[in-house]
N, C-alpha and C positions, 0 to 999 in steps of 0.2 A: 245454455251456451248461446252467446250473442254473436260471436264472429263466425264467418263462413268463408270457405275457400273460394266458392263460386256461387253465383246466384242460383237459388233454389236448392242448393245442396243441404241435406240434413232434414228436409221436410218429407214426411211420409204422405201417402195418398189421401189421408184424411185431414191433412193440414196440421198435424201435430209435429213436435220436434223429435229428432232421433234420440234414442236412449242408448247409452254405452255401458259396458262393464269391462273391468280389467281382466284380461286373459293371460297376461305374462309380461315379461320384460325383454327388451332387446339387448344387443351385445354391449351397449353403453349404460345399462342399468335404468333406462327410461321405460315407463309403463306402456304397454300396448293394449289398446281398447278394441272391443268388438261390439258391433251394433246389436242391440236387443231387438228381436222381431216384434213388430207392433201388434198390439192386440186388436182384433177386428171388432168393429162396432155391430151390434145387433140390428138387423133390417126389419123394422116394424112399420115402415111407412112406404106407401106406394105413391109415387108422384102422380100417377094417373088415376088414383082413386079406386084402384082395383083391389079386390079382396084377395088375400092369399089363397092359394089353391086353384086359381083360375088363370088361364093364359090369356094374354092380350092378343087380340087379333083384329087387324084393321081398325076402324073407328069404333068407339064405344057406342052401341045402339041402345044402351040402357039395360042390356041383358048380360047376364053373367053366363059365360060359357064354361062348361066344365073343362077342367084341364085334362088333356089327353094323358092316358096312362104312360108313364115312363118319360114324360116331358119334364125337363129341369130347366127353368128359365136361366139359372145361374151356372148351369153346367156342372151341378154337383152330382148328377146321376144317382139320385136317390140316397144320397148320404144323409145320415141323421142330422138333425138341427141341434145346435147347442142351446142353452137356456135363453140366449139372446136372439134366437131365430136364425142364427147363421149356420149354414150347412157345415157340418164337421167332416173333415176328410178322414178316410180310413187310414189308420197307421200303416206304414209300410211293413212288409213282413220282416220280422226280426227286430222291430223297433221296440225299445224299452223306454217308457216315459220317464224312468228314473235314471236314464243315462247308462244303463247296463245292457250289454249285448245279450240277445236272446240265445239260449243254448242251441248249438248246432247251426246257428245262422250267422251271417256276416252283417255288420252294421254298414249301411250304405254311406258312401263318401259324400259329404255335403260340402258344396262349395259356398263359402261365405266371403263377404267383403270385409276385409280388415279395416277397422276404424282407427283414426288417429285423432289425438287431441289437437285443438286449434294451434297450440304453440309449436307443434311439430311441423317439419317440412313435408309437404305432400309428396309421396313417392312418385318417381317417374314411372308412368304406366308402361312406357315403351322399353324401359331397362329390364334386362334379364335378371331374374332373382339370383342372388349369390348362392353358390354351392355351400352346403353346410360343412362344417369342419369334419375332418376324418374321424375324430373322436365321437362326434355326434352321429355320423353315419353308422359307425360300429356299434354305438350304443343302441341306435334304432334297430339295427339288425339283430343284436343280442337281446333286445327287449329290456335292457337295463338303463337306468338313468346315468348320465354323465354330467359331472359338474365342472364347469370351466374355472380354472384357477385365476381369479381376478385379484388385483391388489386391494387389500383391505386395510383401513386405518388401524383397526384393532390388531391385525397381524404385525404391522409396523411397530405398534406400541409394545407388543410381546417381544419382538426382536430387540428393541431398544432396552427393554427390561432385562433380557437375558445378557446383553452386552454389559449393562451396568452391573449386574450381579457377578458376571465373570471378572470384570475389572476390579470390583470391590474385593473379590476373593483373592485375586492376584496381589492386590495391594496388601492385604492382610498377611499373605504368605511372605511377601517381601519384607514387611515390617518384622515378622517373626525371625526371618533369616538375619536381618540386621541386628535385632536384639541379641540373638545367639552369638553373632560375631562380636558384639560389644562385650558381652559377658566373658567370652573366651579371652579377648584382648585384655580385659581388666584382670582376669585371673592370672594371665601370664605376667602382666606388669607387677601385680602384687607378689607373685612368686619371685620375680627378679629382685624386687625391693627387699623382701625378707632374706633372700639368699645373700644379697649384697651386705645387708646389715649384720647378719650373722658372721659373714666372712670378715667384715671390718672389726667386729668385736673380738673375733678369734685372733686376728692378726694383732690387734691392739692389746690383747691380754685381758680383756674385760668380760670375757665369756666365763660364767661360773663353772668350775670343774674342768675347764679345758685350758691348756697352756698355749700361749702364742709361740710362733716360731722362735727358737732360740731361748725360750724361757725355761726349758727343762734342764735337768742336771747334765752338765757336760756340753750343753749346746748354747749356753749364754755367750753372747758376743763379749769378748774381753773389753774392759774399759779403754785400754790403750788402742784397740783396733777400731773403736767407734769413730765415725767421722763427725767433726765439729767445725763450725764456723764461729770465730770469736772476733769481736770488735771492742776496743776499749773506748770508754766515753769519759771525757774530762769536763766536768761542770765548772766553769769559771764564774764566780760571783763578782760581777763588776762593781758592786757597791761595797762589799766587805773585803774584797781582795783575798778571797779564799778559794780553794779548789776541792772538788769531791770527785772520786774516781770509781767507776763500776765497769764490770765486764759483762757484755751481752753475749750469751752463749746459745747457739742453735745446734742441738745435737740431731743431725739429720738421720742418724741410725735409729735412735729410740723415739724420735719425734717429740722431744722435750725441749723446753726453753727455760733459761735461768738467767737471772740477774745476780751476779756475784759482787757483793759490796767489798771493796778493797779499802782498808783503813789507811789513813795518811801516814801512820807510823810503820807501815810495812817496810822491812829492811831490804834494801836493794844494793847491788854492787855494780859499779861502773866498769868500764873496760880495763881500767888500771887496777881493779880489785878493791878500790876504795869503797867502804860501806857508806850508804846514804839512805834516806827515807824516800817514800813515794812522793810526799809533798815537795821535798827539795828537788827530786828528780824532775818533776813536772815543771817547776819554776826554772831550773838551771839547764837541764838537758833537752827540754822540749819534748815534742810528741814522739819523734823518732827514737831518741835515746831512751826515753821511758819505756817505749814498747819493747825494745831489745832487752832491757833489764828485766822486765816482767817475764819475757820469754825465758830468760836465764833462770830466774828464781822458781817460776811455776812450771817450767817445762812445757809451755803451751806454744802454739803458733798463731799469733794474733795477726789477722789479715789487714787491719786498718785502725786508724785513730780518728775519733769524731770529737772535735772540740766544740762544746756546746755552751756558749755564753748565756747568762741569764736572760737577756732580751730575746734571744732566739728560742729559749725554752718557753717563754711567755707566748711568743708567736706560734710555736708548735701546738700548744694546748688550745689556743684560740682557733687555730686552723682545723683541728679535729673536732671542735665543738664542745669544749669543756670536758672535764673528767669527773669521775666519782671514786671516792676512796674513803676509808675509815680513818679519821684523824684522831690522834692521841693527846692533843693539847690545843689550847687556844693560842692563836698567833696574832699578835697585835699588828695594826696597820703601820708599815714603816713610814708612811707619809703623814701620819696623824701628828698634829702640832700640840695637842693637849693631852695630858696624862689622864688616864681613866677613860679614854675613848673606847667605843665598842670594838672588839677584836675584828680583824679582817677575816679570819678563819675560826670557826667554832669547832669545839671538840664534839665528836659524835660519829655515828655510823652512817655510811652512805652520803657523805657530804659532797656537794657539787662545787667544784673549784674552777674558777675562770683562769685565764692565763696569769694574771697578776696574783691571784690567790695561790696558784700552784707554785709560783716562784717563791713567794713568801713562806709557804709551808716547807718547800724542799730545802731552803737555806736556813731555816730557823733552828737555833740551838739555845735552849733555855738556860737560865742561870744554874750552874752546878751540874748540868747534864754532860754526859760523856760525848765524845765525838761520834760514837756509833749511833746515837739517837738521831742526830741530824742526817747521818748517812742513810739510815733506814727510811727517813721521810723522803729523801731523794729517790730511793728505790721504789717507794710507793707511787710517786709521781710518774716515774718512767713506766712502770707497769700499767698504770691507769691510762697513760697516753697510748701505749701499744694496744690496749683493748679498744680504743676509739679510732685508731688508725685503720685505714682501708687495708684489706688483705689482698687487694689487687696490686701487683707490682707496678703497673703503669700509673695507677692513682697514687700509690705511695711515693713513687718517684716524682710525680708532679708536686706533691706536698713538700718534699725535700727541696725541690728547685724553687718553690715559692718562698722558702726561707731566705734565699739569696745568700747562702753561706759560701765561703771559700774553704773547701775541704783540703785536708792535708793529703798529699799524694802517698800511696797510690789509690786512695779511696776516691771514687767518683760518685756523682749524684745517683746514677743508675745502680751502682753497686750497693750504695747505702739504702736506696729505696727498695730494692729487691730483698735485701737482708731484713729490713724492718717489716716488710709485708709478711714474710714467713713467720717472724716472731709474733706479729699481730694475729695471724691465724691461730697460732698455738695459744696465745693469751685468751682469745675468744672461746676456744675449746676447753679451757681449764687445764691446759697442759703447761702452765708457766708458773714459776715460783721465784721468790727472791730469797737469797741466803747470804749471810755474811761470811767472810774469810777470817776465822779466828787466828790471832797472833798473840805471842807473849808480850810482856811489857816492853821488851827491847825490840819488838817488831819482827822477831824470828818466828818461823813456823814450827809447830809441834808435829809429832808423829801422827797424832789423831787428825790433825788438819790435813796432812798429806793424804791420808786414806779417804776421809769424808768429802773433801772439797777438791783438792788438787787432782787426785787420781780419778775419783768417780765422776766429778762434774767437768773438770777441765781436761781430763785425760792426760795429765802430766806424767811423763816417764823420763827416766834418765836417758838422755839422747847421746848417741855416739858423737864424738866431736868430729867436725868437718876436717878434711885434710889440711894440715898446717895450723889448726886452731889449738888452743891450750886445753888441757884436761881440766874440767871443773871439779873442784874439791870442796865439799861442804864440811865445815869444821864445827863440832859440837864439844863444848867444854864440860868435862866431868872431873876436873882436877881439884876443884875447890878454890883455885886462884883465878880471879877474874881477868888478869892481864895475860894469861897464857894464850887466849884466843888471838889477841893482837900479835903476839910474838909468832905464833904459828902462821898467821896471815903473811907477815913479812917474809918468813922463810919460804913459804910456798910461792909467793910472787917472785921471789928471787930465783927460784928454781924453774920458773917458766910455767907454773900452773895457775889456773884461775881460782879465785877464792870466793866462796859463798858462805855467808854467815849462817851457821846452823843452830845458834842459840846455846842455851845452857841446859845441861841435863838436870833432871829432878834430884839426882843424888850423885855423890862422888863414886868413882870407880877406881879400882886398883890398877887394872891393866887397860891399855889402850887397844883400840880395834881399828883396822882399815878394811872397809867393806866395799865390795863390788857386786854388782847384780848380773852383769853380762859376762859370760866366760871369756869373751874377748877382752874384757877390762881387767883381767887378773894382772896382766903385765903392767898396766898403768898403776894399779893399786900397789904393786911391789915398788915401783919408782917413787910413789908418794911416801910410803913407809920409810924408804931409804933416805929421802930428802928430810923428813922430820926426825930422823934418828931413832925410829921405832924398830923393834925386832921383826924379822921376817915372819915369825910365827903369829904376828898380830893380823896378818892378811887373811881374810876369810870372805866367804861368799854369803850374801844376805840381801836384805832390803835396803835400798838407797833412797834417800829423800828425793823428791821430785826436783828436777833441774840440775842435779849433780851427777857426775860420772862416778865419783868415789866419795864415800862418807868416812870421815875420820872422827872417832870418839876419843878425845884426849883423856887418858887416865893419869893416875898419880905417878906412873912410871915414865911419863913424858918429861924430858929434860930439854928446855929451850936452848937453842944455840947461843953461844956468847955473842954479844954485839960487836 
């Protein structure tokens, strides 16, 4: 050590440096040193040239005087000398050279000077020593060691590790709880979806082995009691000057949609009882008159009429983004100038038709084809357009308004758009079909037609006449004479009854029949029989064709009134 606190400090009496050893640590963890006692040098040299064992007295006369007994020039009092000639001191009683207390004795208290390293501040000698802590005093009294709790970097690391482990465990538990919550929520959602799907299939009658509500015997909703919305559509071919008519039917009770194809030869009757055809009625009576006549013949309640000219049909198909349908024939391009040009529409399954192609296909009637062939193609185009139309009422209404048509009252853009959206939803779900209305060659309806289409699809029933209105009488000729129908018509109109053409029976009958279906209609049936000159016994209760209040089957016993 080179630095000193003050001059001369640290040098022993022989000129050597002090030696230190670590005896402990202070309260701040710094080492405390203790001075090591210096080793005494052997005395073998007398500066006065005297031999050992003789005392010096006065001036040296050249004689050596014997040392008096008991004289110790160094004050050792006869203590033995160590190997270096230094007098060794007798150990104090109870002293153990190995640092252990002698048995039965007490180790003397030795006062030593505490040494400090040069870097430490020299203690203030005048300051009073600090009292030891209570724990230290108690430990000293009990003779046990006491350890002061000091902050340790390792203990802080342990605390941090425990916190990290605890946080990690909590995060794992939270993750497990969240996972369990997700699994439970997913299970509930799946259960609701399954229950909803099963309920829908049950309600829709598609669940195997289980009947839907009203599907069982005695619980089926009667056809006449089912609710239907019906709109008649007249397609006007602006190029060929022809018309095609279909009925769009939305059965809200069974959730089924149908396009009913009405042939132009369908026999209708005007307000005067005059027989006409559907095509003539559309041209002569217009939308309102034709709608009323269809209601009379079919026993339906048509809510509106949609006149759809071919340019608007083309725009409609283009707006919905083309359609797909199975085509049954090649359709030439109406704008082609050369013969043998490629057809505009090819025959095949799943053909994509643009607006122009759809119009050409819907209005095409090949050479020698019946009228129903062209009418069926129009029905295909209508169903294809419904599949591509939006099922959202607002979007469908926007499409209708984009056509910029002037609709016949009371039909509005919103009414038509909402109606078409419902049909579009049914068409997308596969609950839509197209069916023709069969008629005889003279345009009249058959009994089978009344049951299969008019009654089941249209819900046509014999309606009670309104107050002050004429009783509608359907006349079917079974006499074998073709002009008897016309004679009966004239007679009924003269008697204030309405006339409906019932067609010709498949075979001649001997006796005539006047049939009513509603008990309240017996009185009207009796009046009809009296007007036609038929016997009262011909009145009977039975099935009446749709649209009529009373059905008259003329037999060979019928005698027309004289003109």
